[in-house]
C-alpha positions as CSV (number, residue, x, y, z in Angstrom):
1,X,37.1,-19.0,41.0
2,X,34.2,-19.3,37.8
3,X,35.6,-19.7,34.2
4,X,34.0,-18.5,31.4
5,X,35.3,-19.2,27.2
6,X,33.7,-18.7,24.2
7,X,35.4,-18.9,20.6
8,X,33.4,-17.7,17.6
9,X,33.9,-17.6,13.9
10,X,33.4,-14.2,13.4
11,X,30.5,-12.5,10.7
12,X,33.7,-12.6,8.2
13,X,35.7,-15.6,8.0
14,X,34.4,-19.2,7.4
15,X,36.8,-21.5,9.5
16,X,38.0,-20.5,12.9
17,X,41.7,-20.5,13.4
18,X,41.7,-20.2,17.1
19,X,41.9,-22.5,19.7
20,X,41.5,-22.6,23.5
21,X,42.3,-24.4,26.4
22,X,41.1,-24.5,30.1
23,X,42.5,-27.3,32.2
24,X,40.8,-26.1,34.9
25,X,41.6,-25.4,37.6
26,X,44.7,-23.6,36.9
27,X,45.9,-23.6,33.5
28,X,44.6,-21.7,30.3
29,X,45.7,-20.6,27.0
30,X,44.6,-18.6,23.9
31,X,45.7,-19.4,20.5
32,X,45.2,-17.8,16.8
33,X,46.6,-20.0,13.9
34,X,47.4,-18.1,10.6
35,X,48.2,-20.0,7.3
36,X,46.6,-21.2,4.0
37,X,43.5,-23.3,3.6
38,X,43.3,-24.4,7.1
39,X,46.9,-24.4,7.7
40,X,45.9,-22.2,10.8
41,X,43.4,-24.7,12.6
42,X,46.1,-27.5,12.4
43,X,48.9,-25.0,13.8
44,X,46.9,-23.4,16.9
45,X,45.4,-26.6,17.4
46,X,48.8,-28.6,17.7
47,X,49.9,-25.7,20.0
48,X,46.9,-26.7,22.0
49,X,47.5,-29.9,22.3
50,X,51.5,-30.0,22.5
51,X,51.2,-27.6,25.3
52,X,48.5,-29.9,27.1
53,X,50.6,-33.0,26.9
54,X,53.5,-31.6,27.8
55,X,52.6,-29.9,31.2
56,X,50.6,-33.0,32.1
57,X,54.0,-34.5,32.3
58,X,55.4,-32.1,34.6
59,X,54.4,-32.1,38.6
60,X,53.3,-29.2,39.6
61,X,54.5,-26.4,40.8
62,X,55.2,-25.0,37.4
63,X,56.6,-21.5,36.7
64,X,56.8,-19.4,33.3
65,X,60.3,-21.0,32.1
66,X,58.1,-24.6,32.3
67,X,55.4,-22.9,30.2
68,X,58.0,-21.6,28.1
69,X,59.4,-24.9,27.4
70,X,55.3,-25.8,26.0
71,X,55.3,-22.9,23.5
72,X,59.0,-24.0,22.3
73,X,58.5,-27.8,22.2
74,X,54.8,-26.6,20.1
75,X,57.2,-24.5,17.8
76,X,59.3,-28.0,17.2
77,X,56.2,-29.6,16.5
78,X,54.7,-27.0,14.0
79,X,57.8,-26.4,11.8
80,X,58.3,-30.4,12.1
81,X,54.9,-30.5,10.7
82,X,55.0,-27.9,8.4
83,X,58.4,-29.7,6.4
84,X,56.6,-32.9,6.4
85,X,53.7,-31.3,4.6
86,X,54.5,-28.9,2.0
87,X,50.7,-27.5,2.0
88,X,51.1,-26.7,5.7
89,X,54.5,-24.8,5.0
90,X,54.1,-21.3,6.7
91,X,51.4,-22.3,9.3
92,X,51.9,-20.7,12.6
93,X,49.9,-19.8,15.4
94,X,50.2,-17.2,18.7
95,X,50.2,-18.4,22.4
96,X,49.1,-17.2,25.5
97,X,49.4,-19.3,28.3
98,X,47.9,-18.4,32.3
99,X,49.3,-20.8,34.9
100,X,47.9,-20.0,38.2
101,X,48.8,-21.1,41.3
102,X,47.5,-19.5,44.7
103,X,48.9,-16.2,45.2
104,X,50.8,-16.5,42.2
105,X,50.4,-15.9,38.1
106,X,52.7,-17.3,35.7
107,X,52.6,-16.7,31.8
108,X,54.3,-17.2,28.9
109,X,53.8,-15.6,25.4
110,X,54.2,-15.1,21.9
111,X,52.5,-13.4,19.1
112,X,49.5,-10.6,19.4
113,X,47.3,-12.6,21.7
114,X,46.8,-10.8,25.1
115,X,46.4,-11.6,28.5
116,X,45.1,-8.9,30.6
117,X,44.3,-8.4,34.3
118,X,41.6,-6.3,35.7
119,X,41.8,-5.3,39.8
120,X,40.1,-2.6,41.7
121,X,38.3,-1.7,38.5
122,X,41.4,-0.9,36.2
123,X,42.3,-3.5,33.5
124,X,46.0,-3.9,32.9
125,X,47.6,-5.4,29.4
126,X,49.8,-8.0,31.0
127,X,51.4,-9.2,27.8
128,X,53.5,-7.2,25.2
129,X,51.8,-7.2,21.3
130,X,55.1,-8.9,19.1
131,X,53.6,-7.2,16.2
132,X,55.5,-4.3,13.4
133,X,52.6,-1.5,15.1
134,X,53.9,-2.8,18.5
135,X,57.2,-1.5,17.3
136,X,56.0,1.7,16.0
137,X,54.1,2.8,19.4
138,X,57.6,1.8,21.2
139,X,59.5,4.0,19.7
140,X,57.2,6.7,19.6
141,X,56.1,6.8,16.5
142,X,52.6,5.6,16.8
143,X,49.8,6.0,19.8
144,X,48.0,3.2,20.7
145,X,45.1,4.1,19.1
146,X,46.8,5.2,15.8
147,X,48.2,1.3,16.2
148,X,44.7,-0.1,16.5
149,X,43.5,1.2,12.8
150,X,46.9,0.7,11.3
151,X,46.6,-1.2,7.7
152,X,49.6,-3.2,9.0
153,X,48.6,-4.1,12.7
154,X,47.8,-7.9,11.6
155,X,51.8,-8.2,10.4
156,X,53.3,-10.0,13.5
157,X,57.3,-10.0,14.3
158,X,57.4,-13.3,16.5
159,X,54.8,-16.3,15.9
160,X,55.2,-20.3,16.8
161,X,55.8,-22.2,14.4
162,X,57.6,-20.1,12.1
163,X,61.1,-19.9,12.8
164,X,63.4,-21.8,14.6
165,X,64.6,-19.5,17.0
166,X,61.9,-17.5,19.0
167,X,62.1,-15.2,21.9
168,X,59.3,-15.7,24.4
169,X,58.0,-13.6,26.4
170,X,57.6,-14.8,30.5
171,X,56.8,-13.5,33.8
172,X,54.7,-13.7,36.9
173,X,53.2,-11.7,39.5
174,X,51.0,-11.9,42.8
175,X,47.2,-12.3,42.6
176,X,44.9,-10.6,44.6
177,X,41.6,-10.6,46.0
178,X,39.1,-9.9,43.4
179,X,41.3,-9.8,40.3
180,X,40.0,-11.1,36.6
181,X,41.7,-12.2,34.1
182,X,41.3,-12.3,30.5
183,X,42.7,-14.4,27.5
184,X,42.2,-13.2,24.4
185,X,42.7,-13.1,20.5
186,X,43.0,-10.2,18.3
187,X,39.2,-10.4,16.9
188,X,38.6,-9.2,20.4
189,X,41.1,-6.7,20.7
190,X,40.6,-5.3,17.2
191,X,37.2,-4.5,17.3
192,X,36.7,-3.2,21.1
193,X,39.5,-1.3,22.7
194,X,40.4,-1.7,26.4
195,X,37.7,0.7,28.1
196,X,35.2,-1.3,26.2
197,X,36.9,-4.4,27.9
198,X,37.1,-3.2,31.4
199,X,33.2,-1.8,31.5
200,X,31.9,-5.5,30.2
201,X,34.5,-7.1,32.5
202,X,33.5,-4.8,35.5
203,X,29.8,-5.1,34.3
204,X,28.9,-8.8,32.8
205,X,25.7,-10.1,34.8
206,X,25.9,-13.9,33.4
207,X,28.6,-14.8,30.7
208,X,31.9,-12.4,30.7
209,X,33.3,-14.4,27.9
210,X,30.1,-14.1,25.4
211,X,29.5,-10.4,26.3
212,X,32.9,-9.3,24.9
213,X,32.6,-11.5,22.0
214,X,28.7,-10.3,21.2
215,X,30.8,-6.8,21.7
216,X,33.0,-7.6,19.1
217,X,30.7,-9.0,16.9
218,X,28.1,-5.8,16.6
219,X,31.3,-3.9,15.7
220,X,32.0,-6.1,12.3
221,X,33.4,-9.5,14.0
222,X,35.8,-9.5,11.1
223,X,38.5,-11.9,12.4
224,X,38.0,-15.2,14.9
225,X,37.1,-13.8,18.5
226,X,38.1,-15.9,21.3
227,X,38.0,-15.2,24.8
228,X,38.7,-16.8,28.2
229,X,37.8,-15.2,31.4
230,X,38.9,-16.4,34.6
231,X,37.4,-14.9,38.2
232,X,34.4,-12.6,37.3
């Protein structure tokens, strides 16, 4: 199973608040931090470190409940750090975790980073964005296309490290031969749509993560961009 990973600051921002983890062969995390000054970097970095350290103490098999516990632990750690340091108050991060174990995939998720699966040439988003516009889509007040360009598309309804009470989305599904997985931050999905992502994953010749990021940069690269591709 091949794994490709890349993160890029983009063309607008001065610092990269995204963080990622590839703990081969089977744990992958994408996180997009938020907050003033360097707080976003700190939050996403803390999320990665906490998840890595927590999961390293848990014997396999892991499942979605254990992945959720890792996010809960990171939530508590980030809140604790923000209380100690007033300059960090308000920081938070998204979290999307994927664990692959033989023919089974497990995931846990909070925020608007995403997990995708490409199967039989069809791309499917496996996570649901915790965002204001996603709520409007669910209510039928916006189409997915309208949501991509909505002025409030970056407003999250949930994130790690912002409140004590969080509702993590988690689940599992069977892995089939030929499946390709993508974890990414919204710096990618705000720049290129699912049809473009699907095409790049299907036609990548060398490094699909780099191809995805280059495509987002060509469209403006307005945010930090992170992509992890597994199985291509």
